[in-house]
Each structure stands twice: as C-alpha cells, then as structure tokens.
GUTI-877858 format. One record per residue: residue in one letter; residue number from 1; z, x, y of N, C-alpha, C in turn. Coordinates in nm, 3 decimals, decimal comma. Example, Ala and Ser with C-alpha at 12.3 -4.5 7.8 and 13.67 -1.06 7.14 Angstrom:
<atoms>
[A 1 [0,780 1,319 -0,569] [0,780 1,230 -0,450] [0,780 1,320 -0,330]]
[S 2 [0,708 1,285 -0,225] [0,714 1,367 -0,106] [0,787 1,290 0,003]]
</atoms>
This chain:
<atoms>
[M 1 [0,001 0,084 -0,119] [0,001 -0,001 -0,001] [-0,005 0,089 0,124]]
[G 2 [-0,087 0,055 0,223] [-0,103 0,137 0,340] [0,011 0,110 0,438]]
[Y 3 [0,010 0,195 0,549] [0,117 0,185 0,646] [0,127 0,048 0,702]]
[W 4 [0,011 -0,004 0,743] [0,009 -0,137 0,813] [0,054 -0,253 0,721]]
[E 5 [0,015 -0,242 0,594] [0,054 -0,347 0,499] [0,210 -0,338 0,479]]
[Q 6 [0,266 -0,224 0,462] [0,407 -0,216 0,452] [0,481 -0,266 0,575]]
[K 7 [0,439 -0,224 0,690] [0,501 -0,263 0,817] [0,503 -0,415 0,831]]
[T 8 [0,386 -0,470 0,814] [0,371 -0,614 0,836] [0,440 -0,694 0,732]]
[A 9 [0,449 -0,646 0,609] [0,514 -0,725 0,502] [0,659 -0,731 0,526]]
[S 10 [0,719 -0,634 0,590] [0,862 -0,631 0,606] [0,912 -0,673 0,743]]
[M 11 [0,828 -0,703 0,836] [0,874 -0,728 0,966] [0,890 -0,877 0,997]]
[W 12 [0,987 -0,913 1,082] [0,999 -1,045 1,136] [0,903 -1,057 1,258]]
[P 13 [0,884 -1,180 1,299] [0,807 -1,195 1,425] [0,884 -1,143 1,546]]
[T 14 [0,898 -1,012 1,553] [0,994 -0,952 1,643] [0,958 -0,980 1,798]]
[A 15 [0,830 -0,975 1,829] [0,803 -0,991 1,967] [0,837 -1,130 2,020]]
[Y 16 [0,812 -1,235 1,939] [0,851 -1,373 1,980] [0,994 -1,383 1,990]]
[L 17 [1,065 -1,336 1,887] [1,216 -1,338 1,883] [1,275 -1,266 1,997]]
[R 18 [1,215 -1,148 2,032] [1,270 -1,070 2,140] [1,266 -1,149 2,268]]
[T 19 [1,156 -1,203 2,304] [1,137 -1,276 2,420] [1,229 -1,402 2,426]]
[S 20 [1,234 -1,473 2,315] [1,324 -1,590 2,311] [1,472 -1,544 2,336]]
[F 21 [1,513 -1,435 2,264] [1,645 -1,387 2,276] [1,678 -1,352 2,417]]
[W 22 [1,596 -1,280 2,491] [1,626 -1,237 2,622] [1,619 -1,357 2,719]]
[L 23 [1,534 -1,457 2,690] [1,537 -1,577 2,776] [1,663 -1,655 2,755]]
[F 24 [1,716 -1,661 2,625] [1,845 -1,722 2,602] [1,959 -1,658 2,682]]
[L 25 [1,960 -1,529 2,680] [2,059 -1,450 2,751] [2,054 -1,473 2,899]]
[A 26 [1,929 -1,480 2,953] [1,914 -1,494 3,099] [1,965 -1,632 3,140]]
[V 27 [1,940 -1,733 3,056] [1,991 -1,873 3,093] [2,142 -1,869 3,075]]
[C 28 [2,198 -1,807 2,976] [2,340 -1,824 2,949] [2,425 -1,740 3,039]]
[F 29 [2,371 -1,633 3,090] [2,461 -1,534 3,162] [2,423 -1,518 3,304]]
[G 30 [2,382 -1,633 3,369] [2,393 -1,630 3,520] [2,257 -1,626 3,588]]
[C 31 [2,146 -1,604 3,527] [2,021 -1,614 3,602] [2,000 -1,747 3,651]]
[H 32 [1,945 -1,758 3,778] [1,919 -1,884 3,835] [1,804 -1,953 3,753]]
[P 33 [1,814 -2,082 3,722] [1,710 -2,147 3,648] [1,561 -2,122 3,694]]
[S 34 [1,557 -2,111 3,825] [1,414 -2,096 3,881] [1,354 -1,958 3,836]]
[E 35 [1,439 -1,864 3,794] [1,394 -1,738 3,748] [1,341 -1,731 3,609]]
[T 36 [1,373 -1,845 3,534] [1,340 -1,844 3,393] [1,256 -1,960 3,356]]
[S 37 [1,271 -2,082 3,415] [1,200 -2,196 3,375] [1,050 -2,183 3,409]]
[H 38 [0,970 -2,206 3,306] [0,824 -2,211 3,317] [0,772 -2,076 3,371]]
[S 39 [0,837 -1,967 3,343] [0,798 -1,838 3,388] [0,803 -1,735 3,277]]
[L 40 [0,708 -1,649 3,268] [0,710 -1,541 3,164] [0,777 -1,417 3,220]]
[P 41 [0,845 -1,341 3,140] [0,904 -1,212 3,186] [0,798 -1,117 3,213]]
[Y 42 [0,835 -1,007 3,285] [0,756 -0,889 3,298] [0,808 -0,786 3,202]]
[Y 43 [0,719 -0,690 3,164] [0,755 -0,577 3,078] [0,713 -0,452 3,153]]
[N 44 [0,815 -0,374 3,192] [0,792 -0,253 3,278] [0,812 -0,123 3,209]]
[T 45 [0,865 -0,126 3,086] [0,906 -0,001 3,017] [0,862 -0,014 2,873]]
[P 46 [0,843 0,098 2,800] [0,797 0,095 2,661] [0,890 0,036 2,565]]
[D 47 [1,020 0,013 2,601] [1,110 -0,052 2,507] [1,099 -0,206 2,522]]
[F 48 [1,017 -0,256 2,606] [0,988 -0,395 2,621] [1,117 -0,476 2,650]]
[T 49 [1,196 -0,424 2,745] [1,306 -0,506 2,800] [1,252 -0,603 2,897]]
[P 50 [1,263 -0,738 2,875] [1,208 -0,826 2,969] [1,283 -0,829 3,108]]
[V 51 [1,202 -0,854 3,205] [1,249 -0,862 3,342] [1,204 -0,997 3,397]]
[F 52 [1,302 -1,080 3,434] [1,268 -1,212 3,494] [1,271 -1,202 3,645]]
[I 53 [1,178 -1,250 3,710] [1,168 -1,244 3,859] [1,133 -1,376 3,915]]
[G 54 [1,219 -1,428 4,004] [1,209 -1,567 4,049] [1,102 -1,584 4,159]]
[T 55 [1,078 -1,479 4,240] [0,984 -1,497 4,354] [0,878 -1,390 4,353]]
[A 56 [0,759 -1,428 4,391] [0,643 -1,340 4,373] [0,654 -1,218 4,460]]
[D 57 [0,717 -1,227 4,577] [0,727 -1,112 4,666] [0,817 -1,002 4,618]]
[R 58 [0,893 -1,026 4,507] [0,974 -0,916 4,450] [0,907 -0,847 4,336]]
[V 59 [0,790 -0,892 4,297] [0,730 -0,832 4,179] [0,683 -0,692 4,202]]
[A 60 [0,617 -0,665 4,312] [0,565 -0,525 4,333] [0,687 -0,430 4,342]]
[E 61 [0,794 -0,467 4,389] [0,914 -0,382 4,411] [0,981 -0,363 4,274]]
[K 62 [0,991 -0,468 4,192] [1,064 -0,455 4,066] [0,979 -0,406 3,950]]
[I 63 [0,843 -0,431 3,955] [0,755 -0,404 3,849] [0,641 -0,316 3,889]]
[P 64 [0,666 -0,190 3,897] [0,558 -0,098 3,942] [0,453 -0,068 3,840]]
[H 65 [0,484 -0,093 3,711] [0,394 -0,059 3,604] [0,273 -0,156 3,595]]
[T 66 [0,153 -0,104 3,593] [0,033 -0,183 3,572] [-0,061 -0,110 3,473]]
[I 67 [-0,161 -0,176 3,421] [-0,256 -0,117 3,336] [-0,338 -0,021 3,422]]
[G 68 [-0,352 0,107 3,369] [-0,428 0,209 3,435] [-0,583 0,182 3,436]]
[D 69 [-0,654 0,264 3,511] [-0,799 0,262 3,516] [-0,859 0,303 3,381]]
[F 70 [-0,972 0,242 3,347] [-1,040 0,288 3,226] [-1,189 0,254 3,242]]
[S 71 [-1,264 0,310 3,147] [-1,412 0,282 3,141] [-1,460 0,313 3,003]]
[F 72 [-1,492 0,203 2,928] [-1,545 0,224 2,795] [-1,671 0,130 2,777]]
[R 73 [-1,740 0,147 2,661] [-1,858 0,069 2,633] [-1,823 -0,032 2,530]]
[D 74 [-1,886 -0,153 2,544] [-1,855 -0,255 2,447] [-1,967 -0,268 2,344]]
[Q 75 [-1,959 -0,373 2,256] [-2,051 -0,390 2,146] [-2,191 -0,412 2,190]]
[N 76 [-2,206 -0,446 2,320] [-2,351 -0,465 2,369] [-2,396 -0,347 2,450]]
[G 77 [-2,319 -0,244 2,452] [-2,348 -0,121 2,521] [-2,323 -0,130 2,671]]
[A 78 [-2,259 -0,238 2,718] [-2,219 -0,253 2,859] [-2,097 -0,171 2,889]]
[T 79 [-2,088 -0,112 3,003] [-1,963 -0,046 3,051] [-1,862 -0,143 3,103]]
[I 80 [-1,746 -0,138 3,044] [-1,634 -0,229 3,081] [-1,528 -0,146 3,145]]
[S 81 [-1,477 -0,178 3,260] [-1,378 -0,103 3,332] [-1,271 -0,194 3,383]]
[Q 82 [-1,170 -0,132 3,457] [-1,067 -0,215 3,518] [-1,121 -0,321 3,615]]
[S 83 [-1,236 -0,295 3,676] [-1,290 -0,387 3,762] [-1,323 -0,530 3,693]]
[D 84 [-1,347 -0,518 3,564] [-1,382 -0,637 3,489] [-1,255 -0,721 3,462]]
[I 85 [-1,138 -0,669 3,484] [-1,022 -0,749 3,460] [-0,945 -0,781 3,585]]
[E 86 [-1,002 -0,736 3,701] [-0,938 -0,765 3,832] [-0,924 -0,916 3,852]]
[G 87 [-0,807 -0,962 3,880] [-0,790 -1,103 3,910] [-0,804 -1,197 3,791]]
[K 88 [-0,804 -1,137 3,669] [-0,813 -1,216 3,549] [-0,696 -1,187 3,454]]
[I 89 [-0,669 -1,283 3,371] [-0,565 -1,266 3,261] [-0,651 -1,196 3,147]]
[H 90 [-0,584 -1,106 3,082] [-0,650 -1,048 2,959] [-0,550 -1,024 2,851]]
[V 91 [-0,605 -1,025 2,729] [-0,532 -0,996 2,607] [-0,595 -0,871 2,544]]
[A 92 [-0,509 -0,779 2,513] [-0,552 -0,648 2,450] [-0,507 -0,635 2,310]]
[D 93 [-0,580 -0,582 2,227] [-0,539 -0,538 2,087] [-0,607 -0,410 2,053]]
[F 94 [-0,566 -0,350 1,939] [-0,619 -0,226 1,893] [-0,651 -0,232 1,748]]
[F 95 [-0,771 -0,200 1,706] [-0,816 -0,225 1,567] [-0,918 -0,110 1,529]]
[F 96 [-0,971 -0,114 1,409] [-1,088 -0,036 1,379] [-1,169 -0,113 1,273]]
[S 97 [-1,298 -0,093 1,274] [-1,391 -0,177 1,204] [-1,382 -0,160 1,045]]
[S 98 [-1,334 -0,045 1,006] [-1,322 -0,021 0,860] [-1,188 -0,059 0,803]]
[C 99 [-1,105 -0,113 0,885] [-0,970 -0,156 0,844] [-0,990 -0,279 0,745]]
[G 100 [-0,927 -0,272 0,626] [-0,953 -0,374 0,531] [-0,861 -0,493 0,519]]
[V 101 [-0,735 -0,477 0,580] [-0,636 -0,585 0,554] [-0,596 -0,640 0,693]]
[I 102 [-0,530 -0,560 0,769] [-0,469 -0,610 0,896] [-0,567 -0,650 1,002]]
[C 103 [-0,660 -0,567 1,030] [-0,761 -0,597 1,138] [-0,839 -0,724 1,115]]
[P 104 [-0,889 -0,753 0,997] [-0,953 -0,887 0,980] [-0,867 -1,006 1,016]]
[T 105 [-0,731 -0,986 0,981] [-0,631 -1,102 1,014] [-0,612 -1,108 1,170]]
[M 106 [-0,606 -0,991 1,226] [-0,592 -0,992 1,371] [-0,711 -1,054 1,442]]
[T 107 [-0,829 -1,004 1,392] [-0,957 -1,065 1,447] [-0,967 -1,221 1,431]]
[K 108 [-0,927 -1,261 1,322] [-0,929 -1,412 1,287] [-0,833 -1,472 1,384]]
[H 109 [-0,719 -1,419 1,410] [-0,623 -1,483 1,504] [-0,667 -1,476 1,647]]
[L 110 [-0,733 -1,360 1,684] [-0,790 -1,357 1,818] [-0,893 -1,460 1,841]]
[K 111 [-0,966 -1,497 1,736] [-1,067 -1,601 1,748] [-1,004 -1,736 1,784]]
[L 112 [-0,880 -1,759 1,735] [-0,807 -1,880 1,779] [-0,786 -1,884 1,924]]
[V 113 [-0,771 -1,767 1,985] [-0,752 -1,763 2,129] [-0,886 -1,786 2,196]]
[E 114 [-0,992 -1,725 2,140] [-1,127 -1,746 2,192] [-1,164 -1,896 2,191]]
[K 115 [-1,122 -1,965 2,079] [-1,154 -2,103 2,057] [-1,074 -2,192 2,155]]
[A 116 [-0,950 -2,152 2,180] [-0,863 -2,232 2,271] [-0,912 -2,223 2,423]]
[F 117 [-0,984 -2,124 2,456] [-1,031 -2,110 2,592] [-1,182 -2,081 2,597]]
[P 118 [-1,267 -2,175 2,553] [-1,414 -2,155 2,544] [-1,465 -2,131 2,684]]
[N 119 [-1,550 -2,028 2,688] [-1,624 -2,003 2,815] [-1,536 -1,983 2,942]]
[D 120 [-1,407 -1,942 2,922] [-1,316 -1,926 3,031] [-1,344 -1,791 3,094]]
[K 121 [-1,402 -1,778 3,205] [-1,440 -1,655 3,263] [-1,322 -1,583 3,332]]
[K 122 [-1,208 -1,654 3,339] [-1,092 -1,592 3,399] [-0,996 -1,533 3,288]]
[L 123 [-1,047 -1,538 3,166] [-0,971 -1,477 3,055] [-1,058 -1,382 2,983]]
[V 124 [-1,010 -1,260 2,968] [-1,086 -1,154 2,899] [-1,014 -1,103 2,778]]
[L 125 [-1,081 -1,074 2,663] [-1,030 -1,025 2,545] [-1,080 -0,884 2,530]]
[L 126 [-0,988 -0,786 2,513] [-1,032 -0,651 2,500] [-0,974 -0,602 2,367]]
[S 127 [-1,066 -0,560 2,276] [-1,030 -0,507 2,142] [-1,065 -0,357 2,147]]
[Y 128 [-0,979 -0,272 2,160] [-1,001 -0,127 2,160] [-1,008 -0,060 2,025]]
[S 129 [-1,110 0,009 1,993] [-1,116 0,072 1,864] [-1,026 0,196 1,867]]
[V 130 [-0,949 0,213 1,759] [-0,862 0,335 1,746] [-0,925 0,441 1,661]]
[T 131 [-1,048 0,413 1,612] [-1,141 0,516 1,553] [-1,275 0,524 1,621]]
[P 132 [-1,271 0,548 1,753] [-1,395 0,546 1,834] [-1,499 0,647 1,788]]
[W 133 [-1,450 0,753 1,715] [-1,547 0,854 1,667] [-1,634 0,791 1,554]]
[I 134 [-1,584 0,687 1,493] [-1,663 0,611 1,390] [-1,730 0,483 1,446]]
[D 135 [-1,654 0,417 1,530] [-1,698 0,286 1,578] [-1,790 0,300 1,700]]
[S 136 [-1,912 0,329 1,667] [-2,019 0,336 1,774] [-2,048 0,196 1,825]]
[V 137 [-2,128 0,194 1,933] [-2,174 0,068 1,988] [-2,240 -0,020 1,879]]
[A 138 [-2,330 0,040 1,802] [-2,403 -0,027 1,703] [-2,304 -0,082 1,595]]
[R 139 [-2,208 0,002 1,556] [-2,118 -0,046 1,464] [-2,027 -0,159 1,505]]
[L 140 [-1,994 -0,158 1,629] [-1,913 -0,259 1,684] [-1,996 -0,391 1,702]]
[K 141 [-2,124 -0,376 1,727] [-2,210 -0,492 1,730] [-2,224 -0,560 1,602]]
[K 142 [-2,231 -0,475 1,495] [-2,240 -0,531 1,357] [-2,111 -0,601 1,322]]
[Y 143 [-1,994 -0,540 1,364] [-1,867 -0,604 1,340] [-1,854 -0,734 1,411]]
[S 144 [-1,903 -0,740 1,535] [-1,890 -0,865 1,608] [-1,981 -0,974 1,552]]
[Q 145 [-2,096 -0,939 1,501] [-2,181 -1,035 1,428] [-2,118 -1,086 1,300]]
[A 146 [-2,067 -0,993 1,221] [-1,999 -1,027 1,092] [-1,881 -1,119 1,118]]
[N 147 [-1,815 -1,111 1,228] [-1,698 -1,196 1,251] [-1,731 -1,306 1,348]]
[D 148 [-1,858 -1,329 1,377] [-1,902 -1,442 1,454] [-1,830 -1,446 1,597]]
[I 149 [-1,821 -1,323 1,656] [-1,767 -1,320 1,794] [-1,873 -1,356 1,893]]
[Q 150 [-1,864 -1,465 1,959] [-1,968 -1,515 2,046] [-1,927 -1,511 2,195]]
[S 151 [-1,809 -1,506 2,227] [-1,766 -1,515 2,367] [-1,823 -1,391 2,451]]
[E 152 [-1,871 -1,418 2,562] [-1,921 -1,310 2,649] [-1,800 -1,233 2,708]]
[N 153 [-1,682 -1,292 2,698] [-1,564 -1,229 2,755] [-1,477 -1,150 2,656]]
[W 154 [-1,531 -1,148 2,533] [-1,457 -1,065 2,429] [-1,526 -0,933 2,411]]
[H 155 [-1,465 -0,825 2,450] [-1,535 -0,696 2,448] [-1,464 -0,606 2,334]]
[L 156 [-1,544 -0,555 2,242] [-1,498 -0,451 2,149] [-1,529 -0,317 2,210]]
[L 157 [-1,437 -0,232 2,225] [-1,457 -0,120 2,308] [-1,446 0,014 2,238]]
[T 158 [-1,535 0,107 2,275] [-1,529 0,234 2,214] [-1,548 0,340 2,332]]
[G 159 [-1,502 0,463 2,300] [-1,514 0,566 2,402] [-1,441 0,690 2,355]]
[R 160 [-1,398 0,770 2,445] [-1,329 0,896 2,408] [-1,192 0,866 2,349]]
[K 161 [-1,164 0,926 2,236] [-1,039 0,894 2,163] [-0,916 0,924 2,255]]
[S 162 [-0,909 1,033 2,316] [-0,793 1,072 2,396] [-0,767 0,970 2,505]]
[E 163 [-0,876 0,919 2,568] [-0,864 0,821 2,676] [-0,815 0,687 2,625]]
[I 164 [-0,869 0,642 2,511] [-0,824 0,515 2,449] [-0,669 0,526 2,408]]
[Y 165 [-0,642 0,635 2,344] [-0,502 0,654 2,298] [-0,404 0,662 2,415]]
[Q 166 [-0,443 0,738 2,521] [-0,354 0,744 2,637] [-0,334 0,611 2,703]]
[L 167 [-0,437 0,536 2,712] [-0,431 0,391 2,777] [-0,348 0,313 2,690]]
[A 168 [-0,364 0,318 2,558] [-0,287 0,234 2,468] [-0,139 0,264 2,481]]
[R 169 [-0,101 0,389 2,472] [0,035 0,424 2,468] [0,105 0,423 2,606]]
[Q 170 [0,036 0,465 2,709] [0,102 0,479 2,838] [0,088 0,355 2,929]]
[S 171 [-0,025 0,282 2,914] [-0,042 0,164 2,995] [0,006 0,038 2,919]]
[Y 172 [-0,040 0,022 2,795] [-0,008 -0,099 2,721] [0,122 -0,089 2,638]]
[F 173 [0,182 0,029 2,631] [0,302 0,056 2,547] [0,275 0,000 2,404]]
[A 174 [0,155 0,030 2,351] [0,108 -0,035 2,238] [0,196 -0,024 2,110]]
[E 175 [0,265 0,096 2,099] [0,353 0,106 1,992] [0,502 0,106 2,030]]
[E 176 [0,528 0,048 2,139] [0,662 0,038 2,202] [0,725 0,185 2,220]]
[E 177 [0,853 0,195 2,222] [0,906 0,326 2,248] [0,877 0,427 2,135]]
[L 178 [0,850 0,380 2,019] [0,826 0,473 1,908] [0,696 0,552 1,926]]
[G 179 [0,602 0,495 1,999] [0,475 0,570 2,014] [0,453 0,618 2,148]]
[Y 180 [0,546 0,591 2,243] [0,516 0,633 2,385] [0,497 0,779 2,405]]
[N 181 [0,573 0,861 2,338] [0,565 1,001 2,353] [0,489 1,076 2,249]]
[K 182 [0,410 1,006 2,168] [0,332 1,070 2,067] [0,217 1,147 2,122]]
[D 183 [0,180 1,249 2,056] [0,067 1,331 2,093] [-0,061 1,242 2,079]]
[S 184 [-0,159 1,271 2,153] [-0,280 1,183 2,158] [-0,358 1,200 2,032]]
[T 185 [-0,334 1,308 1,950] [-0,402 1,331 1,827] [-0,341 1,244 1,715]]
[E 186 [-0,220 1,193 1,730] [-0,161 1,121 1,620] [-0,220 0,977 1,615]]
[F 187 [-0,253 0,935 1,493] [-0,323 0,807 1,475] [-0,241 0,690 1,530]]
[L 188 [-0,316 0,605 1,606] [-0,259 0,494 1,671] [-0,257 0,367 1,575]]
[H 189 [-0,143 0,314 1,550] [-0,144 0,195 1,463] [-0,049 0,087 1,517]]
[T 190 [-0,098 -0,024 1,550] [-0,022 -0,135 1,597] [-0,083 -0,267 1,571]]
[E 191 [-0,004 -0,364 1,534] [-0,058 -0,503 1,513] [-0,025 -0,588 1,637]]
[H 192 [0,020 -0,529 1,744] [0,057 -0,604 1,867] [-0,064 -0,653 1,942]]
[F 193 [-0,054 -0,771 1,996] [-0,135 -0,820 2,104] [-0,062 -0,810 2,229]]
[L 194 [-0,125 -0,767 2,340] [-0,056 -0,759 2,469] [-0,118 -0,856 2,564]]
[L 195 [-0,031 -0,937 2,631] [-0,083 -1,030 2,731] [-0,053 -0,967 2,872]]
[V 196 [-0,158 -0,968 2,954] [-0,157 -0,904 3,084] [-0,198 -1,001 3,191]]
[D 197 [-0,131 -1,007 3,298] [-0,166 -1,097 3,401] [-0,268 -1,059 3,494]]
[K 198 [-0,297 -1,138 3,596] [-0,403 -1,116 3,699] [-0,385 -0,991 3,777]]
[Q 199 [-0,262 -0,947 3,792] [-0,228 -0,817 3,856] [-0,213 -0,701 3,769]]
[K 200 [-0,255 -0,717 3,646] [-0,256 -0,616 3,539] [-0,111 -0,569 3,506]]
[R 201 [-0,019 -0,668 3,501] [0,115 -0,639 3,462] [0,133 -0,708 3,330]]
[I 202 [0,205 -0,640 3,234] [0,228 -0,688 3,100] [0,328 -0,804 3,108]]
[R 203 [0,287 -0,916 3,040] [0,375 -1,039 3,043] [0,412 -1,086 2,903]]
[G 204 [0,356 -1,022 2,803] [0,392 -1,075 2,665] [0,344 -0,974 2,557]]
[I 205 [0,422 -0,975 2,448] [0,382 -0,892 2,334] [0,396 -0,973 2,204]]
[Y 206 [0,305 -0,974 2,116] [0,298 -1,069 2,001] [0,251 -0,991 1,876]]
[N 207 [0,294 -1,035 1,764] [0,252 -0,973 1,639] [0,128 -1,053 1,599]]
[G 208 [0,011 -0,972 1,610] [-0,118 -1,032 1,583] [-0,148 -1,078 1,448]]
[T 209 [-0,062 -1,047 1,351] [-0,075 -1,088 1,209] [-0,012 -1,223 1,179]]
[L 210 [0,060 -1,278 1,274] [0,137 -1,400 1,256] [0,083 -1,518 1,341]]
[E 211 [0,030 -1,619 1,274] [-0,036 -1,727 1,346] [0,066 -1,797 1,440]]
[L 212 [0,197 -1,808 1,398] [0,294 -1,863 1,484] [0,298 -1,792 1,628]]
[E 213 [0,288 -1,669 1,621] [0,298 -1,595 1,750] [0,164 -1,605 1,825]]
[I 214 [0,056 -1,633 1,755] [-0,069 -1,658 1,828] [-0,068 -1,786 1,903]]
[Q 215 [-0,003 -1,887 1,840] [0,014 -2,013 1,911] [0,107 -1,995 2,039]]
[Q 216 [0,207 -1,908 2,029] [0,286 -1,879 2,141] [0,202 -1,812 2,244]]
[L 217 [0,121 -1,719 2,209] [0,034 -1,647 2,299] [-0,052 -1,745 2,374]]
[I 218 [-0,120 -1,837 2,302] [-0,197 -1,940 2,370] [-0,120 -2,023 2,467]]
[A 219 [0,001 -2,056 2,431] [0,085 -2,131 2,524] [0,119 -2,045 2,647]]
[D 220 [0,138 -1,918 2,627] [0,182 -1,831 2,738] [0,063 -1,807 2,835]]
[I 221 [-0,061 -1,804 2,772] [-0,175 -1,784 2,856] [-0,189 -1,909 2,953]]
[K 222 [-0,164 -2,026 2,893] [-0,165 -2,147 2,980] [-0,057 -2,148 3,087]]
[T 223 [0,051 -2,085 3,059] [0,160 -2,073 3,160] [0,112 -1,984 3,269]]
[L 224 [0,055 -1,869 3,229] [0,004 -1,777 3,337] [-0,109 -1,843 3,422]]
[Q 225 [-0,186 -1,924 3,356] [-0,299 -1,982 3,436] [-0,241 -2,075 3,548]]
[Q 226 [-0,116 -2,129 3,529] [-0,054 -2,212 3,630] [0,027 -2,133 3,727]]
[E 227 [0,045 -2,004 3,705] [0,128 -1,925 3,792] [0,049 -1,884 3,919]]
[R 228 [0,123 -1,904 4,027] [0,066 -1,867 4,166] [0,074 -1,725 4,188]]
</atoms>
C-alpha cells in the first residue's frame, strides 16, 4: 500500500473537524457572534489555526498572507497566472496524472464542484501537477479528456517543479506544518483542497478524498460568494 493509501485510510476528516472545532470555541469563549456567523475563518499560518475577523477593514492588518505570484501552462497550452484569479474565488489541489488511487478520487470529487457551479466565471479550479516533468501539456490534455473535464475555468497546470513545489508549500501550505520547511526536491503529497477568496487569502482546507468534505467545500464557496 502506497503512502497516500495508508494516510487516507487512517485519517479522520480532519480539515472539516478542525474548522468546526475552532468555530465552536470561538462561539463558546467570547467572540462576538458577528465575527463567526455566516463567515469563514482565515488561515494565515501553515498550522492552519483559524482566525475569525468580524470587519473587512481589519483583514489586511490581521491576515498578511496571500497566494504568491505564479505562471504555469494548462492542459490547453494557455499561460495561467495570478492575474487569472484576481477578484475570483479559487480552489487549488495537487495531483499527478499517473496516480492510480487517490488522484482519480480527488478529480471525481472536484467534478462535483465543477457541476455545482456550471460556467461560473468567478470561480476558478487549479489542479497543479506534482510531477510536472512527466505531466506535459499534451499529457494533461489527455487526462482532462479521459476525466471529461469540460469547464473552461478548470486548469490542470504544469511548469517548473521547484516553482510549483514552492507555491504549494509556502503559499497554499499544502502539507500543513509538516511540509512547510521541506526541501523543494522532496516529493509533494497531499489530498487537501484549498479554498481561496477573491483577495487570494486561504479560507478553507478540505480532505479531497472525502465526499462529505466536498459538500462542505461547496457550501463554503457559496458563503464566500455572498461575502462583501
């Protein structure tokens, strides 16, 4: 059994439980209801400690971390960069086309998100390849066709390995604190989906292998869409 199979088989839906737990604490121990009701937390550090902020004018002060600049090519050969997510909500995940167990499940679950928001130009799905030296544009195109990925806003991305790995670990905190300080040559493995708001701040983390958490992700996207 491979690393991902072992990890997924033994884990609880930690991301969803973590958010729920901290929301419970915030309500019980003194946060004003306006800071928690109908609002998603912010994640500013790789340990994913949630931060609840009641007013928009405090966000820049309290949450300096945002997704860094990037430029990669998608399955159609188009260059996708940070300009393509400006002012939009996006979901990021990390996969590789030759993965036989976990990635197909994650792709199937991300298709649920695609289906929930058909042709929504304000929502972008970014699937970064963690084996970009194998996953060429042509290979990603074949993968998208095999998985019936039709949305123009779902980009399977390839590029320089060091740049993808740095973005994953330092911008998305893809492996939480366990992977934050890893060398860029160490293989990146995570089943997490990351939800990022219009200002490129992380607002949610989900186990992409669990459909229950994908339903929570869909609900949280709808919450962000209503956020001013």
